[in-house]
N, C-alpha and C positions, 0 to 999 in steps of 0.2 A: 156547219155540217149537221145534217139531220139523220137520225137512225130510225128506220121504218121497218115494221114487221108485216109480212103478208102471211096470214094464217087462215085456218078454216078446217072443216071436217074432211074426211077422205073423199076424194073425187069432187073437190071444190074447184079444181082448175088452177091450183097454185103454180104448178110447174109450167103449164102453158102460159099462164099470166106473166110469169117471170120473163119468158121469151118475148112476149108481146111488149112488155115494159122496156126491155133492152132496146128494141127497135124504136118505139115511140119516144122514149126519153132522149135517145141519141139524135133522132130527127129534130127534136125540140131544143137541142143544144144543152141538155141537162146532163151534167157529169154524174155518173152513178157507179157504185161498186156493189156487186151482188154477192150475197152469202148463201151458198147452197144448204139444203136441209140436212141437218146432222143425223137425225134418226134414220132416214132412208139410206144414207150412205153406210151407216153402221150395219144395218140389216143386210144390205147387199154384199157387205164384206164379211159376213158371218157372225156378227155380234148382234143378237136379237133378243127380244123378251123370252123366247123359248130356249135360248142357249145360255142365258144368265141364270143365276140362282134365284132372282126375283125381278119384278118390274122395277123395284127401287134401284137395284144394281144397274139395270139397263138405263134408266132415266138419269141416273147420276153420271153415267158415261156420256149420254146425250148432251147434258148440260156442259160437261167439261169440253167436249168437242165444239159445241156452240160458242163458248167463251173464247176458245182458241181461234176459231175462224173469225169471230167478230173483231178480235184484237188485230188480226192480220188485215182485215178489211179497213179498219179505222186508220191503220198505218198507211195503207195505200191511198185512202181518201184524203189524208192530210196533205198529200202532194198535189191535190187537185183543187180548183177553185169552185166554191159553192157545191161541194159534192154531196150526194145522197148515199147513204149506206142502206141497202134494201135486203132484208133478211127473209129467207124462206123459212118461216117459223122463228120463234125466239125462245128464250129461257123459260118463260112462263107457260109455254105449251106443255111442258112436262107435268104441270099440275093437273092436267086433264086425265092423266093416267095413274095418279097417286092420291092417297089420302092426304089430308092437310098435314098430318104429322110426318108422313113419308116425304112429302114435298119439302117441308122445312129441313129435314135431314139431308136430302139431296142438295139443297141450296147451301146448307152449312158446310157440307163436305167440299163444296166448291167456293167457300169463303164469301157467300152471299146471304143477305137477308131478303125476305119477300118484297119489302118496299123498295129496296135497291134494285131488285130484279125488274120490277115494273118501271122504275125511273130510268132504266138504261135506254128506253125507247121514247121517241118523240110522238109517234103515232102508230096505231095498230089498225090494220085493215083485215077484217074477217070475211073471207069469201064463203058464202053459204054452199054446203055440199049439195050436189044434184039429188042426193037421196032425200032431201027435205021436200023438194018440189015434185020429183018424178022418180019413184023407186025403180021403175023399169029402165030408166036411163042410167042408173048406177052400174058401174063396171069395175072389175078388178084387173081387167085385161091390159090396161095401159100403165100399170105400175107393179113391178114384181115384188115390191115391199108391202103392198096393200093386202091385208088379210081379212078385213071386216066385211060382213055381208051388208046389205042395204040398211037393215034395221040397226045393226051395230054402228054403221057409219053415221046415221042420223043422231044416235046417242052421243057418239064421239064429237059430232059437230056442236051439240049443246054443251058438252063438258068443256070443249075448247073455248067456246064463247064465254062460259062462266069463268074460266081460268084468267081471262083478260078483263073481266067485268069492272074491276076497280081502276082500270086505266082511264085517265081523264080525257084521252083523245082517241077513243075507240069508235071505229066506223064499220058498219055491216054492209057488205056489197051483196045484194040479193041476186038470186038467179033471174035471168032474163030469157027471152025467147031464143036467143042465140048466145053462144059463148063470146062472140065478138062484141056484142052489146055490153055484156058483163065486164069484159076486159077493158072496154072503152070507159065505162063508169069508174073503174079502178084507176086507170091512167089519168083521167081528168081530175080525180080527187087528189092524187099524188102531185100532179102538176100544180094544183091549187096551193098545196102546202109549200112547194118549192117557191112559187111566186110570192107567197106571203112572207116567207123567210127572207127573201131578197128585197122586200119592200122597205 
């Protein structure tokens, strides 16, 4: 069983990529369990950085929900043969929004250390935000939980990449001329990991 994270800055195409992966992996006969993004769901249900006392409080809740969802996904995956668990963001994404000290506190509150948070995952795929390549193409319209402008999105993309930089199996999926090409690159890379695991 492999645990994979799909991450990236705002408007990187993570949600669309998850839908694409569901179809592609199913067609390829790859069993996969998908973990939806915790932060977006919290924001859409009324728990947001601006409703909490601090970003630390919010991200601590994000990590708690992430861990809960991953545990459920792992339980489901255990009943499948050669299953992948594919997470829309992971625990370490919270580091992009916190200082080092705050991040350590958020992890400790959830009974984790930083090295253990990284080690939870076998591979990380960072989808580059469209704000990096084409600021005019950046939009907030397709995600009610997205509040960053294009410049803030580009910075968030870099912080997110930095948050995962210490992971030994980090891959960056760059922007392409079309989203389909970008999603195809991601699917091919994940299929390669699955084939290697079965070798």
